[in-house]
C-alpha positions as CSV (number, residue, x, y, z in Angstrom):
1,M,0.0,0.0,0.0
2,T,1.1,3.6,-0.2
3,V,2.4,6.2,2.1
4,T,0.0,9.0,3.0
5,R,-1.6,10.1,-0.3
6,R,-1.3,13.9,-0.3
7,G,-2.0,13.9,-4.0
8,V,-2.5,11.3,-6.7
9,I,0.9,11.9,-8.4
10,G,3.7,12.2,-5.9
11,G,2.1,11.6,-2.5
12,A,2.2,7.9,-2.8
13,L,6.0,8.0,-2.7
14,G,6.4,11.1,-0.5
15,V,9.7,11.1,1.4
16,G,11.3,13.8,3.5
17,V,14.3,14.3,5.7
18,S,14.7,15.9,9.0
19,L,16.0,19.5,9.2
20,A,19.0,18.0,10.9
21,A,19.9,15.7,8.1
22,S,23.5,14.9,7.2
23,H,25.3,16.7,4.3
24,A,27.8,15.7,1.8
25,G,31.4,15.7,3.1
26,A,30.5,14.4,6.5
27,A,32.4,11.3,7.7
28,P,30.5,8.0,7.8
29,A,29.3,7.1,11.3
30,A,31.2,4.5,13.3
31,D,29.3,1.3,14.1
32,A,28.7,2.2,17.8
33,D,27.7,5.7,16.8
34,L,25.3,4.3,14.3
35,D,23.6,2.0,16.8
36,R,23.1,5.0,19.2
37,W,21.9,7.3,16.4
38,F,19.3,4.7,15.3
39,R,18.0,4.2,18.8
40,E,17.9,7.9,19.6
41,R,16.3,8.8,16.3
42,L,13.5,6.3,16.6
43,A,12.9,7.4,20.2
44,A,12.8,11.1,19.2
45,E,10.1,10.2,16.7
46,G,8.1,8.3,19.3
47,L,8.3,5.1,17.4
48,P,7.6,1.8,19.4
49,G,10.3,-0.2,17.5
50,G,12.2,-0.6,14.3
51,A,14.9,-2.5,12.6
52,A,17.3,-1.8,9.7
53,A,19.8,-3.7,7.6
54,I,22.8,-2.1,5.9
55,V,24.6,-4.1,3.2
56,R,27.9,-2.9,1.8
57,A,30.2,-4.7,-0.7
58,G,33.0,-6.5,0.9
59,Q,31.8,-5.8,4.5
60,P,29.6,-7.9,6.9
61,P,26.0,-6.7,7.0
62,R,25.0,-4.4,9.8
63,F,21.7,-4.9,11.7
64,L,20.3,-2.0,13.7
65,T,17.4,-2.6,16.2
66,A,15.5,-0.4,18.6
67,G,12.5,-0.4,20.8
68,R,9.8,-3.0,21.2
69,A,8.1,-5.4,18.8
70,S,5.3,-5.7,21.4
71,L,4.6,-2.9,23.9
72,P,2.2,-4.8,26.3
73,F,4.6,-7.8,26.5
74,G,7.8,-5.8,26.4
75,V,9.3,-7.9,23.6
76,A,12.4,-6.2,22.1
77,V,12.9,-5.9,18.4
78,G,15.6,-8.2,17.1
79,A,17.2,-8.8,13.7
80,G,14.7,-11.6,13.1
81,T,11.6,-9.6,13.9
82,L,9.2,-9.6,11.0
83,F,7.8,-6.2,9.8
84,H,5.3,-5.6,7.1
85,I,7.1,-3.7,4.4
86,G,4.0,-2.4,2.5
87,S,4.8,-1.1,-1.0
88,V,8.5,-1.8,-0.6
89,G,7.3,-5.3,-1.5
90,K,6.2,-4.1,-5.0
91,H,9.7,-5.0,-6.3
92,V,9.1,-8.5,-5.0
93,T,6.0,-8.9,-7.1
94,A,7.9,-7.4,-10.1
95,A,10.6,-9.9,-9.6
96,A,8.0,-12.7,-9.7
97,V,6.6,-11.4,-12.9
98,L,10.0,-11.0,-14.5
99,R,10.8,-14.7,-13.7
100,L,7.8,-15.6,-15.8
101,V,9.1,-13.3,-18.5
102,D,12.4,-15.0,-18.3
103,A,10.6,-18.4,-18.6
104,G,8.8,-17.2,-21.8
105,R,5.4,-17.4,-20.0
106,V,4.6,-13.7,-19.9
107,D,5.0,-10.9,-22.5
108,L,5.3,-7.5,-20.9
109,D,3.9,-5.8,-24.0
110,A,0.7,-8.0,-23.9
111,G,-2.5,-6.6,-22.4
112,I,-3.3,-7.6,-18.8
113,G,-6.5,-9.2,-20.2
114,R,-4.5,-11.9,-21.8
115,Y,-3.6,-13.3,-18.4
116,V,-6.4,-12.1,-16.0
117,A,-10.0,-12.8,-16.8
118,G,-13.0,-10.7,-15.7
119,L,-11.5,-7.3,-16.1
120,P,-13.5,-4.3,-17.6
121,Q,-13.1,-4.3,-21.4
122,G,-11.2,-1.0,-21.3
123,W,-8.6,-2.4,-18.9
124,Q,-7.8,-5.5,-20.8
125,G,-5.5,-3.9,-23.3
126,A,-3.3,-2.2,-20.8
127,P,0.2,-3.7,-21.3
128,V,1.6,-5.5,-18.3
129,A,4.7,-3.2,-18.6
130,T,2.5,-0.2,-18.0
131,I,1.2,-1.7,-14.8
132,L,4.7,-2.3,-13.6
133,N,5.6,1.4,-14.1
134,H,2.2,2.9,-13.0
135,S,1.3,4.3,-16.4
136,S,-1.5,1.9,-17.1
137,G,-4.4,4.3,-16.4
138,I,-6.1,1.7,-14.2
139,P,-7.6,3.6,-11.3
140,D,-6.5,3.2,-7.7
141,W,-8.7,2.3,-4.8
142,D,-11.1,5.0,-3.6
143,S,-10.2,4.1,0.0
144,I,-8.8,1.1,1.9
145,V,-10.7,-0.5,4.9
146,W,-7.9,-2.4,6.4
147,D,-9.9,-5.0,8.3
148,R,-12.5,-5.7,5.6
149,P,-12.0,-8.9,3.5
150,W,-11.0,-7.9,-0.1
151,A,-10.7,-11.0,-2.1
152,R,-10.3,-11.4,-5.9
153,G,-14.1,-11.4,-6.4
154,D,-14.4,-8.2,-4.4
155,V,-11.7,-6.5,-6.5
156,L,-13.3,-7.6,-9.8
157,A,-16.7,-6.4,-8.6
158,W,-15.2,-3.0,-7.6
159,A,-13.6,-2.8,-11.1
160,K,-16.8,-3.5,-13.0
161,G,-17.9,-0.5,-15.0
162,R,-14.9,1.6,-14.2
163,S,-13.0,3.2,-17.1
164,L,-9.3,4.0,-17.3
165,D,-8.2,7.3,-15.9
166,F,-6.2,7.8,-19.1
167,A,-4.9,5.9,-22.0
168,P,-2.1,3.4,-21.1
169,G,1.3,5.2,-21.3
170,A,-0.1,8.7,-21.5
171,A,0.7,9.6,-17.9
172,W,2.2,8.4,-14.6
173,C,-0.2,7.8,-11.7
174,Y,0.4,5.4,-8.8
175,S,-2.1,2.6,-8.5
176,N,-2.2,-0.1,-5.9
177,A,-5.3,-1.6,-7.6
178,A,-3.3,-2.1,-10.8
179,F,-0.4,-3.7,-9.0
180,T,-2.8,-6.1,-7.2
181,L,-3.8,-7.5,-10.6
182,L,-0.2,-8.7,-11.1
183,G,-0.8,-11.1,-8.3
184,Y,-3.7,-12.6,-10.2
185,L,-1.5,-12.7,-13.3
186,I,1.0,-14.8,-11.4
187,E,-1.7,-17.1,-10.1
188,D,-3.4,-17.6,-13.4
189,V,-0.1,-18.2,-15.3
190,T,1.4,-20.6,-12.7
191,G,-1.8,-22.2,-11.4
192,A,-0.6,-21.7,-7.8
193,P,-1.2,-19.0,-5.2
194,Y,0.7,-15.7,-5.4
195,A,2.3,-16.6,-2.1
196,A,3.8,-19.8,-3.6
197,A,5.7,-17.8,-6.3
198,V,7.1,-15.4,-3.6
199,H,8.0,-18.1,-1.2
200,A,9.9,-19.9,-4.0
201,M,12.0,-16.8,-4.5
202,F,12.6,-16.5,-0.8
203,H,13.6,-20.1,-0.6
204,A,16.1,-19.7,-3.5
205,A,17.5,-16.7,-1.7
206,G,18.0,-18.7,1.5
207,L,15.8,-16.4,3.6
208,R,14.9,-17.5,7.2
209,D,11.9,-15.4,8.0
210,A,10.4,-13.6,5.0
211,R,7.0,-14.6,3.8
212,V,3.7,-13.3,2.4
213,D,1.6,-11.9,5.3
214,D,-1.6,-13.4,6.6
215,G,-3.1,-10.7,8.7
216,E,-5.4,-12.9,10.7
217,A,-2.9,-15.7,11.3
218,V,-0.7,-16.1,14.4
219,I,2.8,-15.6,12.9
220,A,5.8,-16.1,15.2
221,G,8.1,-13.1,15.4
222,R,5.8,-10.6,13.7
223,A,5.8,-7.2,15.3
224,E,2.6,-5.7,16.6
225,P,1.3,-2.7,14.6
226,Y,0.6,0.6,16.2
227,T,-0.8,4.0,15.5
228,R,-0.9,7.3,17.3
229,T,-4.2,9.0,18.2
230,D,-4.4,12.2,20.2
231,G,-0.7,11.8,21.1
232,A,-1.1,8.3,22.5
233,V,0.2,5.1,20.9
234,R,-2.6,2.6,20.3
235,H,-3.1,-0.6,18.5
236,A,-3.5,-0.1,14.8
237,T,-6.5,-1.5,12.9
238,P,-5.7,-5.1,12.1
239,M,-5.6,-6.1,8.5
240,S,-7.7,-8.8,7.0
241,S,-5.8,-11.7,5.5
242,T,-6.9,-10.8,2.0
243,I,-5.7,-7.1,2.4
244,S,-2.4,-7.9,4.1
245,S,-1.3,-10.3,1.4
246,V,-2.0,-8.5,-1.8
247,A,0.6,-8.2,-4.6
248,A,0.6,-4.4,-4.2
249,G,2.6,-4.9,-1.0
250,G,1.9,-8.0,1.1
251,V,5.3,-9.1,2.4
252,L,6.8,-9.6,5.8
253,M,10.6,-9.3,6.1
254,S,13.2,-9.2,8.8
255,A,16.4,-7.2,8.9
256,R,18.5,-10.4,8.7
257,D,16.7,-11.4,5.5
258,V,17.8,-8.3,3.7
259,P,21.4,-9.3,2.8
260,G,20.3,-12.6,1.3
261,W,17.4,-11.1,-0.6
262,S,19.5,-8.2,-2.0
263,A,22.2,-10.7,-3.1
264,A,19.8,-13.0,-4.8
265,L,18.0,-10.1,-6.5
266,W,21.1,-8.7,-8.1
267,N,23.5,-11.6,-8.6
268,G,21.6,-13.6,-11.1
269,T,20.1,-16.1,-8.7
270,L,16.5,-15.1,-9.4
271,L,16.6,-13.0,-12.7
272,S,18.3,-12.9,-16.0
273,A,20.8,-10.2,-16.8
274,A,18.2,-8.6,-19.1
275,S,15.5,-8.6,-16.3
276,M,17.9,-7.1,-13.8
277,R,18.7,-4.3,-16.3
278,R,15.0,-3.8,-17.0
279,M,14.3,-3.4,-13.3
280,Q,16.8,-0.6,-13.0
281,T,16.0,1.3,-16.2
282,P,13.6,4.2,-16.6
283,T,10.8,3.6,-19.1
284,R,9.1,6.0,-21.6
285,L,5.6,7.4,-21.7
286,S,3.8,7.5,-25.0
287,S,5.0,11.2,-25.4
288,G,8.6,9.9,-25.4
289,R,9.4,11.5,-22.0
290,A,11.1,9.4,-19.4
291,C,9.2,7.7,-16.6
292,Y,11.5,7.3,-13.5
293,Y,9.5,4.5,-11.9
294,N,9.7,0.9,-12.9
295,M,9.3,-2.6,-11.4
296,G,8.6,-1.4,-7.8
297,W,11.5,1.1,-7.7
298,V,11.8,4.9,-8.0
299,I,15.0,5.5,-10.2
300,D,16.7,8.6,-9.0
301,R,20.0,10.4,-9.6
302,L,22.0,13.1,-8.0
303,P,24.4,15.4,-9.9
304,G,27.5,13.6,-11.0
305,R,26.5,10.3,-9.6
306,P,25.1,7.0,-11.0
307,P,21.4,6.3,-10.5
308,Y,20.1,4.7,-7.3
309,L,16.8,3.0,-6.5
310,W,14.4,3.6,-3.6
311,H,10.8,3.1,-2.4
312,T,8.7,3.5,0.7
313,G,5.9,1.4,2.1
314,S,2.9,1.9,4.3
315,V,0.1,-0.3,5.7
316,S,-1.9,-0.1,8.9
317,G,0.6,0.1,11.7
318,F,3.8,-0.3,9.7
319,R,6.1,1.8,7.6
320,A,9.2,0.8,5.6
321,C,11.9,2.4,3.4
322,H,14.3,0.7,0.9
323,Y,17.4,2.1,-0.8
324,H,19.8,0.4,-3.3
325,D,22.8,1.8,-5.1
326,P,23.7,-0.5,-8.0
327,A,27.1,1.1,-8.5
328,S,28.4,0.7,-5.0
329,G,26.2,-2.2,-3.9
330,L,25.0,-0.3,-0.9
331,T,21.5,-1.5,0.3
332,M,19.5,-0.2,3.2
333,M,16.1,-1.4,4.3
334,M,14.4,-0.4,7.4
335,A,10.9,-0.8,8.9
336,V,9.0,0.4,12.0
337,N,5.8,-0.7,13.7
338,L,3.9,2.6,13.8
339,D,2.2,4.4,10.9
340,S,4.4,7.5,11.0
341,D,5.3,9.4,7.9
342,A,8.8,10.0,9.4
343,I,9.9,6.7,7.8
344,G,11.3,8.4,4.7
345,A,13.2,11.0,6.7
346,I,14.7,8.3,8.9
347,G,15.6,6.0,6.0
348,L,17.4,8.6,3.9
349,D,19.1,10.1,7.0
350,L,20.3,6.6,7.8
351,V,21.8,6.3,4.3
352,E,23.5,9.6,4.8
353,Q,25.0,8.3,8.1
354,V,26.6,5.4,6.2
355,A,27.4,7.0,2.9
356,P,27.3,10.8,3.0
357,G,26.2,12.5,-0.2
358,S,24.1,9.6,-1.4
359,T,20.6,11.1,-1.1
360,P,18.8,14.4,-1.8
361,A,19.4,15.3,1.9
362,S,23.0,16.2,0.9
363,L,22.1,18.7,-1.8
364,P,22.8,22.3,-1.1
365,V,20.5,25.1,-2.2
366,I,21.6,26.5,-5.6
367,A,21.0,29.7,-7.5
368,D,17.4,30.0,-8.9
369,R,17.5,31.7,-12.3
370,R,13.8,31.0,-12.9
371,P,12.1,32.2,-9.7
372,E,8.8,32.6,-11.5
373,L,8.7,28.8,-11.9
374,T,9.4,28.4,-8.2
375,A,6.7,30.9,-7.2
376,L,4.1,29.0,-9.3
377,L,5.0,25.7,-7.7
378,R,4.7,27.2,-4.2
379,A,1.3,28.7,-5.1
380,L,0.0,25.4,-6.5
381,M,1.3,23.4,-3.5
382,R,-0.3,25.8,-1.0
383,R,-3.6,25.9,-2.9
384,E,-3.2,29.6,-3.5
385,R,-3.7,29.0,-7.2
386,P,-5.9,26.4,-8.9
387,A,-4.4,23.7,-11.1
388,H,-5.7,25.1,-14.4
389,P,-5.2,22.7,-17.3
390,A,-3.5,25.4,-19.3
391,L,-0.5,25.3,-17.0
392,F,0.3,21.7,-17.9
393,A,1.6,19.5,-20.7
394,P,-0.5,16.6,-21.8
395,E,1.2,14.1,-19.4
396,M,-0.2,16.1,-16.5
397,Q,-3.2,17.7,-18.2
398,V,-5.0,14.4,-18.2
399,L,-4.5,14.1,-14.5
400,V,-5.6,17.6,-13.7
401,D,-8.7,17.1,-15.9
402,R,-9.5,13.9,-14.0
403,F,-8.6,14.9,-10.4
404,G,-8.5,18.7,-10.4
405,D,-6.3,20.2,-7.6
406,D,-6.1,16.8,-6.0
407,A,-3.7,15.8,-8.8
408,L,-1.0,17.7,-6.8
409,D,0.3,17.3,-3.3
410,D,-1.6,19.6,-0.9
411,Y,0.6,21.5,1.5
412,S,-2.2,24.0,2.5
413,Q,-3.1,22.2,5.8
414,D,0.4,21.6,7.3
415,T,1.2,23.0,10.7
416,P,3.5,24.8,10.6
417,P,2.9,25.6,6.9
418,L,5.1,25.3,3.9
419,T,7.6,28.0,4.5
420,A,10.3,27.6,1.8
421,V,10.7,26.2,-1.7
422,D,14.4,26.0,-2.5
423,L,16.0,24.8,-5.7
424,V,18.7,22.1,-5.1
425,Q,19.1,20.4,-8.5
426,E,18.6,21.2,-12.1
427,S,19.1,19.3,-15.3
428,R,18.1,19.4,-19.0
429,A,17.1,16.7,-21.4
430,G,16.6,18.0,-24.9
431,G,14.5,21.1,-24.5
432,D,13.0,20.0,-21.2
433,L,14.0,21.2,-17.8
434,R,13.8,19.1,-14.6
435,R,14.2,20.9,-11.2
436,R,14.3,19.3,-7.8
437,Y,13.1,21.5,-5.0
438,R,13.5,21.1,-1.2
439,L,10.3,22.1,0.6
440,T,10.6,23.1,4.2
441,V,7.3,22.2,6.0
442,A,6.2,21.1,9.5
443,G,9.7,20.4,10.8
444,R,11.0,18.4,7.8
445,H,12.3,18.7,4.3
446,D,10.3,17.1,1.4
447,F,11.8,16.8,-2.1
448,V,9.7,17.4,-5.2
449,T,10.9,17.1,-8.8
450,V,9.1,19.2,-11.4
451,G,9.5,18.8,-15.2
452,Y,9.0,21.7,-17.6
453,T,8.6,21.7,-21.4
454,Q,10.6,24.2,-23.5
455,G,7.5,26.4,-23.4
456,G,7.3,26.3,-19.6
457,L,4.4,23.8,-19.3
458,I,4.6,21.4,-16.4
459,Y,4.8,17.8,-17.5
460,E,5.8,16.2,-14.1
461,I,5.4,16.9,-10.4
462,S,6.6,14.0,-8.4
463,A,8.2,13.1,-5.0
464,L,11.5,12.2,-6.7
């Protein structure tokens, strides 16, 4: 499932860093300092418990743990504690699909209707590849009721009569509903449950703990989920088994599973060289512009550095963050058992502790030679100016036509409010301009990337 959905475009992947985040040039933290930093950081955020794994080439993996897996029973988090990783698990589903591609059983260019029966006619032609990069146009859930059964029949009944939000490939819009269909594809092609395909990969990777979740089952070592209401930590709404196990993000994983999973994912144990490349490569929208999401990963890049991959995850009572740098082999995955949106801040700050200069948190403010563009973005984010279709290129115009102002993240309700919009990165591709901004809001920094056509129309606003 997704992180708090501030808007239909970028909010699903929203990630921020604390105002005290590390900066490029700082020395990596020593192991003892890192343990202390992790414990203190989670405590400062009021999180019951959490765990992280850090994998670096040529070094033993580091496991960080803090707090309690169960508050009433006082059970400490360990390296083997299972956390639900939410949408971080989308790349697990993508890997299962790619294994079927490698076996010649699935064609990514074929419509989803070739593999999954019972879909609305308008959905059937959406290529599988567009579902994997969120450009299919298949709408997302209207809402999620965590403890309500939501089996395949319920999903197909919900889908009946619904049209696509846009033509496949025309735009980028995050859809958990579309990714859920990939689980049905896996089941119908293999003749076995989605969980069987995932567990086969976990077995091949030699994982001890990881599994597809079953929200109503008694699972040894699974952390208890919590939420915060009126300042008090309370039990989060439990998830039904059919919600907690969907292909859009239904995986439990421990910190000690991460090294084995990362190795198997990237060393050829699970995927062909072609599939591994595909998982790390931006795709193209029908306009020809790049789409920097693919196969359960956001594909990002800092100035002068090779691309890296990341994703966040969110379900009832759990949050997770995942980072992988293919060039250096650095992998970080962490999860906590409270539905706090601080997860992105903590995750990227943790990467900065280990490898300074590796995330947007390290970027300094740069000179802004187009302040009028920045002023417009600020006005749109604060809802001081409506999202008029004339401001946008076709890739976003279709979303604004469909969702109105809700197509953009809403910063008008934050306390304290959005106070600064600072330019930290700028690049050009042909006549297009991409600008990354650092937003200062409510005690944190968020990062938003905006793409402009040569004529100044906005074709992208995303939390990248």
